[in-house]
C-alpha positions in Angstrom: -22.6 32.6 65.3 -26.0 33.9 66.3 -27.6 35.8 69.1 -31.2 36.0 70.4 -32.4 39.3 71.6 -35.5 39.7 73.8 -37.5 42.9 74.1 -40.2 44.0 76.6 -42.4 45.5 73.9 -43.1 45.2 70.2 -42.2 48.8 69.7 -38.8 48.2 71.3 -38.2 45.3 68.9 -39.2 47.4 65.9 -36.9 50.2 67.0 -33.9 47.9 67.3 -34.7 46.2 64.0 -34.8 49.6 62.3 -31.6 50.7 63.9 -29.8 47.5 62.9 -31.1 47.8 59.3 -29.9 51.4 59.1 -26.5 50.5 60.5 -25.8 47.9 57.8 -27.5 49.8 54.9 -30.4 47.5 54.6 -33.7 49.2 53.9 -37.3 48.2 53.0 -39.6 50.4 50.9 -42.5 49.9 53.3 -40.4 51.1 56.3 -40.3 54.6 54.8 -43.3 54.9 52.5 -47.1 54.4 52.6 -48.2 53.1 49.2 -51.5 54.4 47.9 -53.5 54.2 44.7 -52.2 53.1 41.3 -51.6 56.1 39.1 -50.0 54.5 36.1 -49.0 51.3 34.3 -45.6 50.8 32.8 -43.9 48.2 30.6 -42.7 46.2 33.6 -45.3 47.0 36.3 -47.3 49.6 38.1 -46.7 53.2 39.2 -48.2 54.0 42.6 -48.7 57.2 44.5 -46.9 57.0 47.9 -46.2 59.3 50.9 -43.0 59.4 52.9 -43.9 58.5 56.5 -41.7 61.0 58.2 -41.8 64.0 55.8 -45.2 63.6 54.2 -43.6 64.1 50.7 -45.7 62.7 47.9 -43.8 60.5 45.5 -44.5 58.1 42.6 -43.2 54.5 43.1 -42.4 52.6 39.9 -42.7 48.9 40.8 -41.0 46.6 38.3 -41.4 42.9 38.9 -38.5 40.5 38.3 -40.6 37.5 37.5 -40.9 36.5 33.8 -38.8 39.4 32.5 -36.1 38.7 30.0 -32.4 39.3 30.6 -32.4 42.3 28.2 -35.3 43.8 30.1 -33.4 43.4 33.4 -30.5 45.2 31.7 -32.8 48.0 30.6 -34.2 48.5 34.1 -30.7 48.6 35.6 -29.5 51.0 32.9 -32.5 53.3 33.6 -31.5 53.3 37.3 -27.9 54.2 36.5 -28.9 57.0 34.1 -31.4 58.5 36.6 -28.8 58.5 39.3 -26.8 60.8 37.1 -29.6 63.1 36.0 -29.9 66.0 38.4 -31.7 68.7 36.4 -34.8 70.8 36.9 -36.3 69.4 33.7 -35.7 65.7 34.4 -37.9 63.7 36.7 -35.8 63.1 39.9 -35.0 59.7 41.3 -35.7 60.2 45.0 -34.9 56.7 46.3 -34.3 53.1 45.3 -35.2 49.8 46.8 -34.9 46.2 45.7 -36.0 42.8 47.0 -36.2 39.3 45.6 -39.4 40.1 43.6 -39.2 43.7 42.5 -37.2 46.8 41.8 -38.8 50.0 43.4 -37.9 53.3 41.8 -39.1 56.2 44.0 -39.6 59.2 41.7 -40.5 62.8 42.0 -44.3 63.0 41.9 -45.6 64.9 38.9 -49.2 66.0 39.5 -50.0 67.2 36.0 -49.8 63.8 34.1 -47.9 63.6 30.8 -47.6 66.2 28.1 -50.1 64.5 25.9 -52.8 64.7 28.5 -51.8 68.2 29.3 -52.3 69.2 25.7 -55.6 67.2 25.4 -57.0 69.1 28.4 -56.4 72.3 26.4 -57.9 71.0 23.2 -54.4 70.7 21.8 -54.0 74.5 21.7 -51.2 76.4 23.3 -50.1 80.0 22.7 -46.8 80.2 20.9 -45.2 81.8 24.0 -46.3 78.9 26.2 -45.2 76.3 23.6 -41.8 78.0 23.5 -41.4 77.9 27.3 -42.0 74.2 27.3 -39.7 73.7 24.3 -36.9 75.7 25.9 -37.1 73.6 29.1 -37.1 70.3 27.2 -34.2 71.4 25.1 -32.2 72.3 28.2 -32.9 68.8 29.5 -31.7 67.3 26.2 -28.6 69.5 26.3 -27.8 68.3 29.8 -28.2 64.6 28.8 -26.0 65.0 25.7 -23.3 66.8 27.7 -22.9 63.5 29.7 -23.1 61.3 26.6 -26.7 60.1 27.4 -29.1 59.6 24.5 -32.7 59.2 25.6 -33.9 57.5 22.4 -37.6 57.7 23.2 -38.6 61.4 23.6 -42.3 61.8 23.0 -45.3 63.6 24.5 -46.1 60.6 26.8 -42.5 60.6 28.2 -42.7 64.3 29.3 -44.3 64.7 32.7 -45.9 68.0 33.9 -45.4 69.3 37.5 -49.1 70.2 37.8 -52.1 71.1 35.6 -51.7 74.9 35.6 -50.6 77.1 32.7 -47.2 77.5 34.4 -46.5 73.8 34.9 -42.9 72.7 34.5 -42.2 69.9 32.0 -39.7 67.1 32.9 -38.3 64.3 30.8 -39.1 60.8 32.1 -38.7 57.1 31.3 -35.1 56.3 30.6 -35.6 52.6 30.0 -34.2 53.0 26.4 -31.5 55.5 27.2 -27.9 54.7 26.2 -24.6 56.2 27.1 -22.3 56.8 24.1 -18.8 58.1 23.7 -17.9 61.1 21.5 -17.2 58.8 18.5 -19.6 56.1 19.3 -22.9 55.3 17.7 -26.0 53.2 18.7 -27.6 50.8 16.3 -30.6 49.3 18.1 -33.9 50.2 16.4 -35.4 51.9 19.5 -38.0 54.7 19.7 -41.7 55.3 18.9 -43.0 55.7 15.4 -44.1 59.3 14.8 -41.1 60.5 16.9 -38.3 58.2 15.8 -35.6 59.8 13.6 -35.1 58.8 9.9 -31.7 57.3 10.6 -33.2 55.0 13.2 -35.8 53.8 10.8 -33.2 53.4 8.1 -31.3 51.1 10.6 -28.2 53.3 10.4 -25.8 53.9 13.2 -27.1 57.0 15.1 -26.1 59.3 17.9 -27.6 62.1 20.0 -29.1 63.8 17.0 -32.0 61.4 17.1 -33.2 63.1 20.3 -33.3 66.5 18.4 -35.6 65.0 15.7 -37.9 63.8 18.5 -37.8 67.2 20.1 -38.8 68.7 16.7 -41.8 66.4 16.5 -42.9 67.5 20.0 -42.3 71.2 19.1 -44.5 70.8 16.0 -47.2 69.1 18.1 -47.1 71.9 20.7 -47.6 74.6 18.1 -50.3 73.0 15.9 -51.8 70.1 17.9 -50.6 67.2 15.6 -47.4 65.3 14.8 -45.6 66.2 11.6 -45.4 62.7 10.2 -48.3 60.6 11.5 -50.8 58.2 10.0 -53.1 55.4 11.2 -50.9 53.0 9.3 -47.5 52.3 10.9 -46.1 51.6 7.4 -47.3 55.0 6.2 -46.0 56.8 9.3 -42.6 55.3 8.6 -42.8 56.3 4.9 -43.8 59.9 5.8 -40.9 60.1 8.3 -38.5 59.0 5.6 -39.9 60.8 2.6 -42.9 63.0 3.5 -42.9 66.8 3.0 -42.8 68.9 6.2 -46.1 70.9 5.9 -47.2 74.1 7.6 -50.5 74.2 5.8 -52.8 73.4 8.7 -54.9 76.4 9.9 -53.1 76.5 13.2 -49.9 77.6 11.5 -51.5 80.8 10.3 -51.0 82.1 13.9 -47.4 80.9 14.3 -44.4 83.0 13.6 -41.9 82.3 10.9 -39.2 82.1 13.5 -41.0 79.1 15.1 -41.3 77.4 11.8 -37.6 78.0 11.0 -36.7 76.4 14.4 -38.7 73.3 13.6 -37.2 73.1 10.1 -33.8 73.1 11.7 -34.7 70.1 13.9 -36.7 68.1 11.3 -33.7 67.7 8.9 -33.5 64.1 7.7 -29.7 64.0 7.6 -28.5 64.0 11.3 -25.3 65.8 10.5 -27.3 68.8 9.2 -29.7 68.8 12.1 -29.5 71.4 14.9 -27.7 70.2 18.0 -29.1 71.0 21.4 -26.6 73.9 21.8 -27.6 75.2 18.3 -31.3 74.9 19.1 -30.9 76.9 22.3 -29.0 79.6 20.3 -31.7 79.8 17.6 -33.2 83.3 17.2 -36.7 82.2 18.1 -35.5 80.7 21.3 -33.3 83.6 22.2 -36.1 86.0 21.6 -38.2 84.4 24.4 -39.2 86.8 27.2 -39.0 83.8 29.6 -37.1 83.0 32.7 -36.1 79.8 31.0 -34.4 81.5 28.0 -31.2 79.7 27.0 -28.0 80.9 28.7 
């Protein structure tokens, strides 16, 4: 059965179309957002700046094309969407809206005007005060604690997957990019060799079953970088980076460490423990004396 509707004006037709779409839950990205310039490039497509037509809210739209992507990649996209729907935390990039058509998935994300944490550090010549580094570390640890409470393992925590709210010295860091995230039960382990060399935990490189502790190793790598401007186990050669991660000595010999407290070094040592069962958990990290001593509004509760 079909009906033909006639309207006096184009505006009337658009108004009725919008009303009918709303009533059946059908929505189109372009009805609500004006897409603007490209601000990023992801594994599956572009990230564009956009503005909500009614509210004027600035957002980032992650556009992921369906053409030529493998079934496992479609699964990763859908998993990222499901994880982000759950993640309502001040230090995790918020999923504002979601659209899909025959060609693409559209993730409408909270707009982060400061770029990623790598660029944020680069703009400061890779130098932060210990107090500022600690503020960022506390907020990221709180985000990791939140994920682990719900059985979510991020599996790719790195400087490039932390977004900054703005470019100021008070910018808020937020975890992003949940394409490799996985939900695990209390007694479950993952076994996929996911992550990024330089941040990936030893148990991942050893191809052992692993759990949430892999995120704490990555957090330790970020903490090290925030305090001295370099990753703890890094080399131009991927093979050597892997060897250093598995066997290299954790060093605090660079000149930058002369200005860092012993408490900060002890915190990093607790995270960069090669055996995951002996590594600090997120709860233990937030209870560490160096974290608890922070004169910050973000201190662990």
